[in-house]
C-alpha positions as CSV (number, residue, x, y, z in Angstrom):
1,X,-9.1,36.3,20.2
2,X,-5.8,34.7,19.2
3,X,-5.4,30.9,19.4
4,X,-1.9,29.5,19.5
5,X,-1.3,25.8,19.1
6,X,1.8,24.2,20.4
7,X,2.8,21.0,18.6
8,X,5.2,18.4,19.9
9,X,8.5,18.2,18.0
10,X,7.7,14.7,16.8
11,X,4.5,15.9,15.1
12,X,6.3,18.9,13.5
13,X,9.0,16.6,12.2
14,X,6.4,14.2,10.8
15,X,4.9,17.0,8.7
16,X,8.2,18.5,7.7
17,X,9.9,15.4,6.5
18,X,9.1,13.8,3.2
19,X,6.8,10.8,3.5
20,X,6.2,7.9,1.1
21,X,3.2,8.3,-1.1
22,X,2.0,4.8,-0.4
23,X,2.1,2.4,2.6
24,X,4.9,0.0,2.3
25,X,4.6,-3.7,2.9
26,X,6.0,-4.7,6.2
27,X,5.9,-1.1,7.6
28,X,3.6,0.4,10.2
29,X,0.2,1.9,9.5
30,X,1.5,5.4,10.3
31,X,1.6,6.4,6.7
32,X,-2.1,6.0,6.0
33,X,-3.0,9.6,6.7
34,X,0.1,10.8,4.8
35,X,-1.0,8.7,1.9
36,X,-4.5,10.3,2.0
37,X,-3.0,13.8,1.9
38,X,-0.6,12.9,-1.0
39,X,-3.4,11.5,-3.0
40,X,-5.8,14.3,-2.0
41,X,-8.2,11.5,-1.4
42,X,-11.0,10.4,0.8
43,X,-10.1,7.9,3.5
44,X,-12.5,5.1,4.7
45,X,-11.3,2.7,7.3
46,X,-13.1,-0.6,7.9
47,X,-12.4,-2.8,10.9
48,X,-12.8,-6.4,10.0
49,X,-12.2,-9.6,12.0
50,X,-8.5,-9.9,12.3
51,X,-7.4,-6.8,10.3
52,X,-8.3,-3.2,9.3
53,X,-8.6,-2.1,5.7
54,X,-7.9,1.6,4.9
55,X,-9.2,2.6,1.4
56,X,-8.1,5.9,-0.1
57,X,-9.9,7.1,-3.2
58,X,-8.7,10.1,-5.2
59,X,-10.6,12.5,-7.4
60,X,-8.9,11.0,-10.5
61,X,-10.3,7.6,-9.7
62,X,-7.2,6.0,-8.2
63,X,-7.8,3.7,-5.3
64,X,-5.4,2.2,-2.8
65,X,-6.3,-0.2,-0.1
66,X,-3.9,-0.9,2.7
67,X,-4.4,-4.0,4.9
68,X,-3.1,-3.7,8.4
69,X,-2.8,-6.4,11.0
70,X,-3.9,-6.0,14.6
71,X,-0.2,-5.4,15.4
72,X,-0.2,-2.3,13.1
73,X,1.9,-3.8,10.3
74,X,0.9,-3.4,6.6
75,X,0.6,-7.0,5.3
76,X,-1.1,-6.2,2.0
77,X,-1.7,-3.4,-0.5
78,X,-4.0,-3.3,-3.5
79,X,-4.5,-0.7,-6.2
80,X,-6.7,0.2,-9.1
81,X,-7.0,3.2,-11.3
82,X,-5.9,5.0,-14.4
83,X,-2.2,4.7,-13.7
84,X,0.3,2.3,-12.2
85,X,1.5,3.2,-8.7
86,X,5.2,3.4,-7.8
87,X,5.8,-0.2,-6.9
88,X,9.1,0.7,-5.2
89,X,7.1,2.7,-2.7
90,X,4.3,0.1,-2.4
91,X,6.7,-2.8,-1.9
92,X,9.2,-1.0,0.2
93,X,12.0,-3.4,1.2
94,X,10.5,-6.2,-0.9
95,X,10.9,-4.2,-4.1
96,X,14.4,-5.5,-5.0
97,X,13.4,-9.1,-4.6
98,X,10.3,-8.5,-6.8
99,X,12.4,-6.7,-9.4
100,X,14.8,-9.6,-9.7
101,X,12.0,-12.1,-10.0
102,X,10.2,-9.9,-12.6
103,X,13.4,-9.5,-14.7
104,X,13.9,-13.3,-14.7
105,X,10.4,-13.9,-16.0
106,X,10.6,-14.6,-19.8
107,X,8.7,-12.3,-22.2
108,X,6.5,-9.3,-21.6
109,X,2.9,-9.9,-20.6
110,X,0.0,-7.7,-19.7
111,X,-0.5,-9.6,-16.5
112,X,2.3,-10.3,-14.0
113,X,2.2,-12.8,-11.2
114,X,5.3,-13.1,-9.0
115,X,5.6,-15.3,-5.9
116,X,9.1,-15.2,-4.4
117,X,8.1,-17.1,-1.3
118,X,8.5,-13.8,0.7
119,X,6.3,-11.5,-1.3
120,X,3.4,-12.0,-3.8
121,X,2.7,-9.4,-6.5
122,X,0.0,-9.6,-9.1
123,X,-0.6,-6.8,-11.5
124,X,-2.5,-6.4,-14.7
125,X,-4.2,-3.8,-16.9
126,X,-3.9,-1.4,-19.7
127,X,-3.8,2.3,-20.2
128,X,-6.2,4.0,-17.8
129,X,-7.2,0.8,-16.2
130,X,-4.6,-0.8,-13.9
131,X,-5.1,-3.1,-10.9
132,X,-3.1,-5.3,-8.7
133,X,-2.3,-6.5,-5.3
134,X,0.7,-7.5,-3.2
135,X,1.0,-9.2,0.2
136,X,3.6,-10.8,2.4
137,X,2.4,-14.3,3.3
138,X,4.4,-14.4,6.6
139,X,2.7,-11.2,7.8
140,X,-0.8,-12.3,7.2
141,X,-2.7,-12.3,10.5
142,X,-3.6,-15.7,11.8
143,X,-6.7,-17.2,10.2
144,X,-6.8,-14.5,7.5
145,X,-6.5,-15.9,3.9
146,X,-4.5,-14.0,1.2
147,X,-7.8,-13.5,-0.7
148,X,-8.8,-10.6,1.6
149,X,-6.2,-8.5,-0.2
150,X,-8.1,-7.4,-3.3
């Protein structure tokens, strides 16, 4: 018996085009499954009051949590693991603002805390043990504190 699957063009295009390896702040939650594939990780989604948390854990110990509002927008991302993620992908359109703020911070520190008013980025760690979080205050769902992004 031969089974043939017909996929809609939009679905084929989704798999054929390159996708970001992490969800980007301010973007839709559509990248969660693509992120899971890229990380070759296990995905666990938890629906909480006012938001959904998608956690992807890879075999090498990296963990990314993506916080999605009821409207389907990523309002926060956190990470932990043996390496730093690509912040340009995590922060998406907020990366250049973060980069400018980070460059204007005097001295090099192990911990970084940036609050531009539009985006908050906190990152710390050392070789084989990095962690951090980022969120967009204006995208936080109503009655959800920033502390949920961890």
